[in-house]
C-alpha positions in Angstrom: 46.2 -6.1 -9.7 43.3 -8.4 -9.0 40.6 -7.9 -11.6 36.9 -7.3 -9.5 34.4 -9.3 -10.7 31.2 -7.0 -10.4 28.6 -10.0 -11.2 30.0 -12.4 -8.7 30.4 -9.7 -6.2 26.7 -8.5 -6.5 25.5 -12.0 -6.3 27.3 -13.1 -3.4 26.0 -10.0 -1.5 22.3 -10.8 -2.8 22.9 -14.5 -1.2 24.3 -13.1 1.9 21.4 -10.8 2.3 19.2 -13.8 1.5 20.4 -15.6 4.8 18.5 -13.3 6.8 15.3 -13.1 4.7 16.3 -9.9 2.4 15.3 -11.5 -0.8 12.5 -11.8 -3.5 9.9 -14.4 -3.2 9.1 -14.8 -6.7 10.2 -13.8 -10.1 7.2 -11.7 -10.6 8.2 -9.0 -7.9 11.6 -8.8 -9.6 10.1 -8.2 -12.6 8.0 -5.5 -11.2 10.7 -3.9 -9.6 12.8 -3.7 -12.9 9.9 -1.7 -14.2 10.0 0.4 -11.2 13.7 0.9 -11.7 13.5 1.7 -15.3 10.9 4.7 -14.4 13.4 5.9 -11.8 16.4 5.8 -14.3 14.1 7.9 -16.9 13.2 10.3 -14.1 17.0 10.5 -13.1 17.7 11.1 -16.8 15.4 13.8 -17.0 16.9 15.4 -14.0 20.0 15.5 -15.7 21.9 14.7 -12.7 24.8 12.2 -13.3 25.0 11.2 -9.5 21.4 10.4 -9.4 21.5 8.6 -12.9 24.4 6.6 -11.7 22.6 5.6 -8.7 19.4 4.8 -10.7 21.3 2.6 -13.3 22.9 0.8 -10.4 19.7 0.0 -8.7 18.6 -1.5 -12.3 21.7 -3.2 -12.9 21.2 -4.9 -9.2 17.8 -6.0 -10.0 18.7 -7.5 -13.2 21.4 -9.5 -11.5 18.9 -10.6 -9.1 16.8 -11.8 -11.8 19.5 -13.7 -13.5 20.4 -15.2 -9.9 16.7 -16.3 -9.4 16.6 -17.9 -12.8 20.2 -19.6 -12.4 21.6 -17.8 -15.4 25.1 -17.3 -15.6 25.7 -13.5 -16.2 29.3 -13.7 -17.8 27.4 -16.0 -20.2 25.0 -13.7 -21.0 27.0 -10.7 -21.7 29.5 -12.7 -23.7 26.4 -14.2 -26.1 24.9 -10.4 -26.3 28.1 -9.1 -27.3 28.7 -11.9 -29.9 25.0 -11.3 -31.0 25.7 -7.6 -31.4 29.2 -8.1 -32.9 27.5 -10.3 -35.8 24.7 -7.9 -36.4 27.3 -5.0 -36.4 29.4 -6.2 -39.2 26.3 -7.1 -41.2 25.3 -3.5 -40.6 28.7 -2.0 -41.7 28.4 -4.6 -44.8 25.0 -3.0 -45.7 26.3 0.6 -45.1 29.4 -0.3 -47.3 26.8 -1.5 -50.1 25.5 2.0 -50.3 29.2 3.4 -50.3 28.4 4.8 -46.9 30.1 4.6 -43.4 27.2 6.3 -41.6 23.5 6.1 -41.4 20.8 8.5 -40.2 18.9 7.3 -37.2 15.9 6.2 -39.6 18.2 4.5 -41.9 20.0 2.6 -39.1 16.4 1.3 -37.8 15.7 0.1 -41.3 19.2 -1.6 -41.5 18.8 -3.0 -37.8 15.7 -4.4 -38.7 16.8 -6.1 -41.9 19.8 -7.6 -40.1 17.5 -9.1 -37.5 15.0 -10.6 -39.9 17.9 -12.3 -41.8 18.9 -14.2 -38.7 
């Protein structure tokens, strides 16, 4: 089975659209669209309709992909770096919990621990 590369497919579709003038003129326009799409995701969540939520999340992700394309940023690298960063912080959080002989934290405790891990970097 061939593994689908959603980022590459999305970028290729956007580049094809660009050939006929369907593209963002500037980064500011994309960022404005991200805010708009984020608001639409919030509204979809409030509607509690999974199909609408998926649609709006897709629009938001597609817009982020467009931003990365315009900035010439490799999305695979972005995800790999984000995963590594989260994995390191996650390990630190688990260690911090273990110091208190815990394996779970309340939301307030987690915010404090997470902020402590970020500050220690």
